[in-house]
LUMBA-971869 format. One record per residue (C-alpha): x, y, z. Coordinates in pm, whole numbers. Last residue first. Layout:
N
{{X,Y,Z}}
...
This chain:
292
{{922,-1761,-1925}}
{{727,-1688,-1655}}
{{951,-1395,-1522}}
{{875,-1264,-1944}}
{{534,-1251,-1854}}
{{604,-1045,-1536}}
{{724,-687,-1752}}
{{679,-470,-1495}}
{{483,-168,-1644}}
{{224,-485,-1768}}
{{251,-627,-1398}}
{{237,-272,-1244}}
{{-14,-186,-1460}}
{{-264,-492,-1363}}
{{-209,-413,-984}}
{{-357,-88,-1102}}
{{-670,-223,-1248}}
{{-710,-460,-999}}
{{-724,-197,-706}}
{{-945,38,-921}}
{{-1173,-279,-930}}
{{-1181,-308,-597}}
{{-1172,90,-485}}
{{-1481,101,-819}}
{{-1656,-122,-551}}
{{-1600,-10,-260}}
{{-1751,334,-369}}
{{-2054,176,-491}}
{{-2104,44,-102}}
{{-2067,363,31}}
{{-2307,562,-230}}
{{-2540,299,-77}}
{{-2433,327,338}}
{{-2508,700,241}}
{{-2463,793,625}}
{{-2314,1130,605}}
{{-2060,1063,840}}
{{-2087,702,868}}
{{-2062,580,519}}
{{-1968,823,346}}
{{-1696,940,552}}
{{-1558,584,512}}
{{-1593,534,128}}
{{-1417,912,188}}
{{-1109,729,396}}
{{-1075,439,149}}
{{-1078,662,-178}}
{{-858,880,-62}}
{{-932,1189,131}}
{{-653,1441,259}}
{{-825,1775,80}}
{{-1183,1568,179}}
{{-1282,1881,400}}
{{-968,1983,562}}
{{-936,1687,630}}
{{-921,1321,569}}
{{-929,1252,914}}
{{-609,1388,939}}
{{-321,1173,1100}}
{{-629,937,1206}}
{{-726,865,932}}
{{-539,875,658}}
{{-210,618,881}}
{{-585,387,966}}
{{-667,314,590}}
{{-382,212,392}}
{{-631,17,91}}
{{-381,135,-163}}
{{-82,141,34}}
{{-177,-252,96}}
{{-293,-309,-215}}
{{27,-136,-363}}
{{222,-303,-165}}
{{166,-630,-177}}
{{232,-577,-616}}
{{568,-442,-571}}
{{683,-656,-304}}
{{632,-951,-559}}
{{713,-795,-901}}
{{1049,-635,-674}}
{{1114,-1060,-538}}
{{1067,-1154,-904}}
{{1294,-870,-1107}}
{{1599,-859,-860}}
{{1848,-1116,-1083}}
{{1782,-836,-1325}}
{{1925,-547,-1090}}
{{2145,-803,-979}}
{{2339,-872,-1277}}
{{2361,-599,-1522}}
{{2285,-343,-1274}}
{{2451,-409,-1010}}
{{2751,-602,-1194}}
{{2797,-216,-1361}}
{{2777,30,-1062}}
{{3021,-255,-879}}
{{3281,-281,-1195}}
{{3239,-549,-1506}}
{{3642,-685,-1550}}
{{3563,-1003,-1730}}
{{3669,-1216,-1395}}
{{3500,-954,-1181}}
{{3178,-1057,-1376}}
{{3215,-1425,-1300}}
{{3287,-1344,-964}}
{{2959,-1193,-923}}
{{2802,-1513,-1126}}
{{3015,-1734,-836}}
{{2841,-1555,-575}}
{{2522,-1720,-617}}
{{2169,-1509,-601}}
{{1900,-1633,-379}}
{{2030,-1386,-78}}
{{1976,-1091,-303}}
{{1590,-1160,-347}}
{{1542,-1276,67}}
{{1662,-889,41}}
{{1441,-733,-141}}
{{1153,-902,17}}
{{1331,-804,376}}
{{1341,-406,254}}
{{1002,-444,93}}
{{892,-585,487}}
{{1083,-305,693}}
{{989,-44,408}}
{{602,-54,392}}
{{576,176,745}}
{{834,435,678}}
{{724,474,362}}
{{330,509,468}}
{{437,778,717}}
{{669,954,448}}
{{280,939,211}}
{{139,1071,521}}
{{389,1364,588}}
{{368,1459,251}}
{{7,1440,235}}
{{-54,1686,503}}
{{208,1924,367}}
{{23,1917,94}}
{{-342,2004,240}}
{{-174,2281,530}}
{{-355,2174,917}}
{{-119,1858,938}}
{{206,2079,986}}
{{50,2357,1187}}
{{428,2494,1222}}
{{568,2667,1575}}
{{761,3012,1477}}
{{1109,3077,1373}}
{{1150,2772,1155}}
{{1532,2610,1091}}
{{1670,2732,1405}}
{{1853,2411,1479}}
{{1641,2443,1851}}
{{1315,2543,1634}}
{{1342,2271,1404}}
{{1360,2076,1691}}
{{1104,2143,1861}}
{{867,2140,1536}}
{{971,1752,1485}}
{{911,1662,1889}}
{{549,1836,1857}}
{{381,2039,2156}}
{{209,2339,1980}}
{{218,2215,1593}}
{{215,1922,1690}}
{{390,1606,1380}}
{{563,1419,1729}}
{{234,1401,1812}}
{{34,1315,1497}}
{{412,1061,1443}}
{{259,847,1751}}
{{-84,837,1600}}
{{45,705,1274}}
{{241,485,1388}}
{{32,323,1670}}
{{-282,271,1369}}
{{-34,88,1174}}
{{63,-128,1458}}
{{424,-242,1560}}
{{546,-531,1362}}
{{657,-370,1041}}
{{784,-49,1186}}
{{1031,-286,1372}}
{{1193,-508,1103}}
{{1412,-282,1099}}
{{1594,-306,1427}}
{{1599,-661,1377}}
{{1813,-592,1123}}
{{2037,-426,1233}}
{{2090,-572,1535}}
{{2155,-884,1300}}
{{2452,-675,1128}}
{{2582,-527,1476}}
{{2977,-600,1296}}
{{2946,-578,834}}
{{2806,-797,656}}
{{2662,-671,305}}
{{2280,-786,290}}
{{2120,-564,523}}
{{2271,-282,316}}
{{2220,-453,-15}}
{{1794,-499,112}}
{{1810,-89,229}}
{{1922,-11,-110}}
{{1663,-146,-302}}
{{1450,-81,-20}}
{{1498,307,-19}}
{{1371,258,-383}}
{{1066,15,-365}}
{{933,248,-84}}
{{1002,574,-337}}
{{809,374,-647}}
{{525,244,-411}}
{{445,543,-192}}
{{409,825,-467}}
{{209,519,-704}}
{{-23,496,-428}}
{{-66,871,-291}}
{{-82,988,-671}}
{{-332,714,-754}}
{{-518,808,-434}}
{{-494,1173,-514}}
{{-644,1160,-859}}
{{-995,955,-732}}
{{-978,1192,-433}}
{{-1011,1441,-675}}
{{-1268,1249,-902}}
{{-1456,1229,-590}}
{{-1508,1541,-434}}
{{-1770,1704,-650}}
{{-1971,1422,-580}}
{{-2211,1322,-859}}
{{-2054,1065,-969}}
{{-2119,873,-608}}
{{-2512,946,-704}}
{{-2523,844,-1002}}
{{-2338,493,-857}}
{{-2573,463,-566}}
{{-2884,582,-864}}
{{-2757,201,-1069}}
{{-3081,7,-999}}
{{-3264,82,-584}}
{{-3347,-263,-498}}
{{-3567,-272,-237}}
{{-3533,-96,119}}
{{-3271,-213,317}}
{{-3297,-57,686}}
{{-2939,15,780}}
{{-3032,284,969}}
{{-2889,549,720}}
{{-3126,380,463}}
{{-3032,160,238}}
{{-3183,122,-114}}
{{-2971,-146,-288}}
{{-2746,-155,-605}}
{{-2370,-108,-431}}
{{-2539,-405,-191}}
{{-2505,-661,-445}}
{{-2153,-545,-491}}
{{-2048,-552,-221}}
{{-2174,-915,-125}}
{{-2041,-1018,-440}}
{{-1681,-897,-362}}
{{-1799,-1058,13}}
{{-1872,-1414,-113}}
{{-1505,-1381,-335}}
{{-1260,-1363,-96}}
{{-1316,-1528,253}}
{{-1552,-1729,155}}
{{-1438,-1812,-196}}
{{-1039,-1816,-62}}
{{-1128,-2058,213}}
{{-1369,-2307,26}}
{{-1068,-2251,-298}}
{{-827,-2398,-21}}
{{-1030,-2642,134}}
{{-1084,-2816,-180}}
{{-751,-2818,-287}}
{{-612,-3099,-227}}
{{-994,-3253,-315}}
{{-970,-3125,-604}}
{{-605,-3316,-683}}
{{-853,-3645,-769}}
{{-1023,-3472,-1066}}
{{-799,-3547,-1267}}
{{-843,-3921,-1109}}
{{-1190,-3939,-1148}}
{{-1214,-3900,-1477}}
{{-968,-4165,-1547}}
{{-1162,-4380,-1382}}
């Protein structure tokens, strides 16, 4: 009976475990299995291929630049998003007329389709009829229309801005939720002790916000790493592979180059990279201190 009582929680956890196994674990296993098979461009499986798909993938000249660009893409977008969200969350937590309307307005980019947002920004950056060129020409900042998405470096910066733009609402509201859990009497005690606004922020607000920042950071790392619509819609990873990250590079291997096995191998590496980047983020954020 004692053993049965210990197994009783499984009756409650069982459905969730089965759902996770079906939605998460099974695709991972299938992905790893596919990466070890020889698959034709038409999708016909011709048996096991060992690690040949991986060796072919690492022979790709574009792979290392794509991996480095992906790390830069994730780190840049997540860091800028967190920094801006800390400021925006503080603003949304303040009392001012029309605060509710401002909060509704901030959440709009998150509620909209990421693909639609990327498409709108692509139109705005068009070198002939885009709003950005038109505004800069009228302000005499530039003397002729500029092809912002034609240059890989400028295109990456614009895509990073769009990624920050769509990530800000969710992250800001997570920070806002964290701010609203901080008791007001803590700040009152700090004021009595003579602490100014900046000292209170760095010694009270930021330490108490660490759980919220931790959650927001992890979700952002995963979302930005797998952000396919922004890159593919705005530049298609081009010119060439100059703005590709691992997600768009994986797509091109499967559908443009017809290398299905290599694409599956890339997906396995992509999954491993997500785990590594999340682990590094947790390590740098000292997440274990939050569980003590």
